[in-house]
C-alpha positions in Angstrom: 89.5 85.6 96.6 89.6 84.8 93.0 91.8 81.5 92.3 92.6 81.6 88.5 94.9 79.1 88.4 95.8 75.7 89.7 96.8 74.4 92.9 100.7 73.4 91.8 102.8 75.2 94.4 105.9 74.2 92.4 107.7 76.1 89.3 108.4 74.2 86.4 111.3 74.7 84.3 109.8 76.9 82.0 108.4 79.7 84.5 111.4 79.4 86.3 113.3 80.7 83.3 110.6 83.4 82.6 111.0 84.5 86.2 114.9 84.7 86.0 115.0 86.7 82.8 112.4 89.2 84.5 114.4 89.3 87.5 117.9 89.9 85.2 115.7 92.9 83.2 114.3 94.2 86.5 117.7 94.3 87.5 119.1 96.3 84.9 116.0 98.9 84.7 116.1 99.6 88.4 120.3 99.9 87.7 119.4 102.6 85.6 116.8 104.0 87.7 118.7 104.1 90.7 121.5 105.8 89.1 118.9 108.2 87.7 117.9 108.9 91.5 121.4 109.0 92.8 122.3 112.0 90.2 118.9 113.6 89.1 118.4 115.9 91.7 122.2 117.0 91.8 122.3 117.7 88.1 119.0 119.2 87.9 120.1 121.4 90.9 123.0 122.6 88.1 120.4 123.4 85.6 117.6 124.7 87.2 116.7 128.0 87.0 115.8 128.0 90.3 116.6 125.1 93.5 112.6 124.6 94.1 112.8 123.2 90.7 115.9 121.1 91.5 113.6 117.6 91.9 111.3 118.4 88.9 113.4 116.0 86.2 112.8 113.5 88.9 109.2 114.1 89.6 108.5 114.4 85.9 110.2 110.6 85.7 107.4 109.7 87.9 104.6 111.5 85.8 105.6 109.7 82.8 105.0 106.7 84.5 102.2 107.3 85.7 100.4 108.5 82.6 102.3 105.4 80.6 100.9 103.0 83.2 97.5 102.5 81.7 98.5 102.6 78.1 101.2 100.1 78.9 99.1 97.5 80.3 96.4 98.0 77.9 99.1 97.6 74.8 100.3 94.3 76.2 96.9 93.2 76.7 96.9 92.9 72.8 100.7 92.5 71.6 101.6 90.3 74.7 104.7 90.9 77.6 107.4 90.3 75.2 106.8 93.0 72.5 105.9 95.5 74.8 108.5 95.0 77.6 110.8 95.3 74.5 109.5 98.5 73.5 110.1 99.5 77.1 113.6 98.7 76.9 113.6 101.0 73.6 112.1 103.8 75.4 115.0 103.1 78.1 117.6 103.7 75.3 116.1 107.1 74.0 115.8 108.1 77.7 119.9 108.0 78.4 120.8 109.5 74.9 118.0 112.4 75.8 119.2 113.1 79.2 122.8 113.1 78.3 122.4 115.1 75.2 120.5 117.4 77.8 123.5 117.9 80.3 126.1 118.6 77.2 123.8 121.2 75.8 122.7 122.9 78.9 119.4 122.6 78.6 117.1 121.8 81.4 114.2 121.3 79.1 115.6 118.5 77.1 116.9 117.2 80.3 113.6 116.8 81.8 112.6 115.4 78.5 115.0 112.5 79.6 113.5 111.9 82.6 110.0 111.7 81.2 111.1 108.8 78.8 113.1 106.8 81.8 109.7 107.1 83.6 107.8 105.3 80.3 110.4 103.1 80.4 110.0 102.3 84.0 106.1 102.0 83.5 106.4 98.9 81.2 109.5 97.8 83.6 106.9 98.0 86.4 104.4 95.0 85.0 107.8 92.6 85.2 106.6 91.4 88.7 103.1 90.9 87.0 104.7 89.2 84.2 106.3 86.6 86.7 103.0 86.4 88.6 101.5 85.8 85.3 103.4 83.0 84.4 103.0 80.6 87.6 100.1 79.1 89.4 98.3 80.9 92.3 100.0 79.5 95.2 103.8 80.5 93.7 102.5 84.2 92.7 103.9 86.1 96.0 107.3 84.3 95.5 107.3 84.9 91.6 106.4 88.8 92.6 109.6 88.6 95.2 112.1 87.0 92.9 111.8 89.5 90.4 111.5 92.5 92.6 115.2 90.6 93.9 116.6 91.7 90.8 116.7 95.4 92.6 119.6 94.5 94.8 121.7 94.4 91.9 120.6 97.8 90.9 121.1 98.4 94.6 124.9 97.1 94.7 125.9 98.4 91.3 123.5 101.4 90.7 125.4 104.2 92.9 128.8 102.7 92.1 128.4 103.0 88.3 126.6 106.3 88.8 130.4 107.4 90.5 132.3 105.9 88.2 130.7 107.2 84.8 129.7 110.8 86.3 133.1 112.4 84.7 133.2 110.5 81.6 132.1 113.2 79.5 133.0 116.0 81.5 132.7 119.3 81.4 129.1 117.6 81.4 129.1 116.2 84.4 126.6 113.3 85.1 126.5 112.8 81.1 128.5 109.9 81.3 126.3 108.2 83.9 123.1 108.7 81.6 125.1 107.1 78.3 125.7 104.1 80.3 122.1 103.2 80.8 122.0 102.9 77.0 123.8 99.6 77.2 121.8 99.0 80.0 118.8 98.8 78.0 120.3 97.0 75.1 121.0 94.0 77.2 117.4 93.9 78.6 116.2 93.9 75.4 118.2 91.0 74.2 117.2 88.8 77.5 113.5 89.5 76.8 113.5 87.7 73.8 114.1 84.6 76.1 110.6 84.9 78.4 107.8 82.9 77.5 104.4 84.1 78.2 101.7 83.3 75.8 100.1 86.3 74.1 96.7 86.7 75.4 94.1 84.7 74.2 90.8 85.4 72.8 88.9 85.2 76.1 90.9 87.5 77.4 91.0 90.3 74.7 87.2 89.9 74.4 85.7 90.4 77.7 86.8 92.5 80.5 85.0 90.8 83.7 83.6 92.7 86.4 83.2 96.4 86.2 86.0 98.2 88.1 83.8 99.9 90.1 82.4 96.5 91.5 86.0 95.3 92.0 86.9 98.6 93.9 84.6 98.0 96.4 85.6 95.1 97.6 88.2 96.0 101.0 90.8 93.4 99.5 91.4 96.0 96.7 91.4 99.1 98.7 93.9 97.7 101.5 96.3 96.6 98.2 96.1 99.5 96.4 96.4 101.6 99.6 99.8 100.1 100.9 101.5 100.0 97.3 100.3 103.3 97.0 101.4 105.0 99.9 104.3 102.7 100.7 105.7 104.0 97.6 104.6 107.7 98.1 106.5 108.0 101.1 109.1 106.4 100.3 109.5 108.6 96.9 108.6 111.8 99.2 111.7 110.8 101.6 114.3 109.3 99.6 114.0 112.2 96.8 114.5 114.8 99.0 117.6 112.6 101.0 120.4 114.0 98.6 119.5 117.6 98.9 118.9 117.3 102.9 122.3 115.5 103.1 124.0 118.2 100.8 122.1 120.6 103.2 123.9 119.4 106.3 127.5 119.3 104.8 127.7 115.5 103.3 129.5 114.9 100.8 128.3 113.1 97.1 129.9 110.5 97.9 128.0 109.9 101.5 124.9 110.4 99.6 125.4 107.7 97.3 126.6 105.3 100.2 123.3 106.5 101.7 121.0 106.0 98.5 122.9 102.5 97.8 122.0 100.9 101.3 118.6 102.3 100.9 118.2 100.1 97.5 119.5 97.1 99.5 116.9 97.7 102.1 114.3 97.8 99.1 115.4 94.7 97.5 117.2 92.3 99.7 114.4 91.6 101.7 112.4 90.0 98.6 114.6 87.2 99.1 112.6 86.1 101.7 109.3 88.6 101.1 107.3 85.6 99.4 108.1 83.2 101.6 107.1 85.2 104.6 103.9 86.2 103.0 102.8 82.4 102.5 103.5 82.0 106.2 101.9 84.7 107.6 99.7 86.5 105.0 100.2 89.4 103.3 98.5 91.7 105.5 100.5 91.4 108.3 103.8 91.8 106.1 101.9 95.2 104.7 101.5 95.6 109.0 105.2 95.3 109.2 106.0 97.6 106.8 104.2 100.6 108.0 106.0 99.8 111.3 109.4 100.3 109.5 108.6 103.2 107.8 107.2 105.0 111.2 110.7 103.8 112.3 112.4 105.7 109.8 110.1 109.1 110.7 111.7 108.7 114.1 114.9 108.2 113.3 115.3 111.2 110.6 113.3 113.3 113.2 116.0 112.5 115.9 119.4 113.6 113.8 120.9 114.8 110.5 124.6 112.7 111.0 125.3 109.7 108.4 124.4 107.4 110.6 121.2 108.5 110.9 120.4 108.9 107.3 121.7 105.9 106.5 119.6 103.9 109.0 116.4 105.9 108.2 116.8 105.3 104.6 117.9 101.6 104.9 114.6 101.0 107.1 112.5 103.3 104.3 113.5 100.6 102.2 112.8 97.6 104.1 108.9 99.1 104.9 108.6 100.0 101.2 109.4 96.2 100.1 107.1 94.7 102.3 104.2 97.2 101.7 104.7 97.4 97.8 105.1 93.8 97.8 102.4 92.6 99.9 100.1 95.0 98.5 100.6 93.7 94.8 100.1 90.0 96.4 97.1 91.4 97.8 95.9 92.8 94.5 96.6 89.1 92.3 93.7 87.6 94.7 90.9 89.7 93.3 91.1 89.6 89.6 90.5 86.9 87.2 92.6 87.0 83.7 89.8 88.8 81.8 89.7 91.9 84.2 93.8 91.6 85.2 94.9 94.4 82.5 92.5 96.9 84.0 93.1 96.4 87.6 96.8 96.2 87.1 96.7 99.6 85.3 94.6 101.5 87.4 96.8 100.2 90.5 100.1 101.4 88.9 98.3 104.7 87.7 97.5 105.4 91.3 100.7 104.1 92.7 103.0 106.0 90.5 101.0 109.0 90.3 101.2 109.2 94.2 105.2 108.7 93.3 105.0 111.6 90.9 103.5 114.0 93.3 105.5 113.0 96.1 108.7 113.5 94.0 107.6 117.0 92.6 106.7 118.1 96.2 109.6 116.7 97.8 111.8 119.8 96.9 109.4 122.3 97.4 108.6 121.0 100.5 111.8 120.8 101.5 112.9 124.1 100.0 110.2 125.9 101.8 109.7 124.0 104.9 112.9 121.9 105.8 113.6 118.4 106.7 111.6 117.9 109.7 108.4 118.6 107.5 109.3 116.0 105.3 108.9 113.4 107.3 106.0 114.8 109.3 104.1 115.1 106.4 104.4 111.0 105.9 102.8 110.2 109.6 99.0 110.4 108.9 99.6 108.8 105.7 101.1 105.9 107.2 98.6 105.4 110.1 95.8 105.2 107.5 97.2 102.2 106.0 97.9 100.6 109.5 94.7 101.0 110.6 93.2 99.9 107.2 95.2 96.9 107.2 94.7 96.3 110.7 90.8 96.4 110.1 90.9 93.7 107.0 93.3 91.4 109.2 90.6 91.4 112.0 87.8 91.3 109.6 89.3 88.2 107.7 90.0 86.3 111.6 86.5 86.9 112.4 85.3 85.5 109.0 87.1 82.3 109.6 86.0 82.4 113.3 82.2 82.7 112.0 83.1 79.8 109.3 84.6 77.6 111.9 81.9 77.8 114.3 79.2 77.3 111.4 81.6 74.1 110.1 
């Protein structure tokens, strides 16, 4: 484990302000993303030339996130977090405008472009959690990451409600009003970002990149961290993207789908209030293991039934599982890099995470269309089993190392 900062465990006033502002910006970004998740596949269904392409705009959103993660990280290494995050929020403004225009003109291509711009915004915004971790000293990193992720609680509460309230504002271009509302969310984020206090990268960080990436990637901790975040996000995206369409196929109303996605969002982010503390108590690896168990339960419930209660319970647990796996994986990742290495390590991690999410979102609609809802859930099982076995092996390896150290000490 590479400890790059001191041993102070509390948050001083200035880092606390930065974490708070980044949590608010996370809330704004995720509110817009949640609105997109609720309505994108439904709007895509109305515009797409074939039903199997209904989830393409959402898949392109994740593709753009994947494609932008590495450039975003390297750019912020040069210009700093504040300017990088502000640029990202500007892309969010453009995303809302282009998506609304696509719906108003009935253009599926333009609507897809809007999804790609939203994905690029999300790529910058995903570094909010790393920005918070960078602003505090090592023992507080898991809490800082967790608190920023807790900003998604507001998104879970207000995103679906805002989507429902604004969906008809620009009728007959249904849902265009929801995308127009995301423009205002991005403007507020730009204003708030001027109050973060993360120093611009110094000469040492900009002039040296540290160890080779292949050397870092050979560490078991890196492998488990990336696996947990990547598969946790991928399975979540795969199942969640298909859920509104599966509910529609089983005669559930739009309001029911919005309700389920809302509770899914709460499951994703409410645990963040405690996840950081739990990681400090029991360790990130155990939290990852708990996350995989929650996702196994999701699959079991989805295979059991397709009523509203089953969809609600399964998606709630899916959110909790994602929270534990993603925050646990992110916390593990912060253990292995130095200041000079963080930009490339964070970039590679998020590239893999959101590349997998893009593939999962694109494949979700096709698998659902060709093979049905059960296939969506069965695909997740071997992936979750891989994470569980790998994380358990790491835990046993660390335990054995502690026992050897105690015996020799």
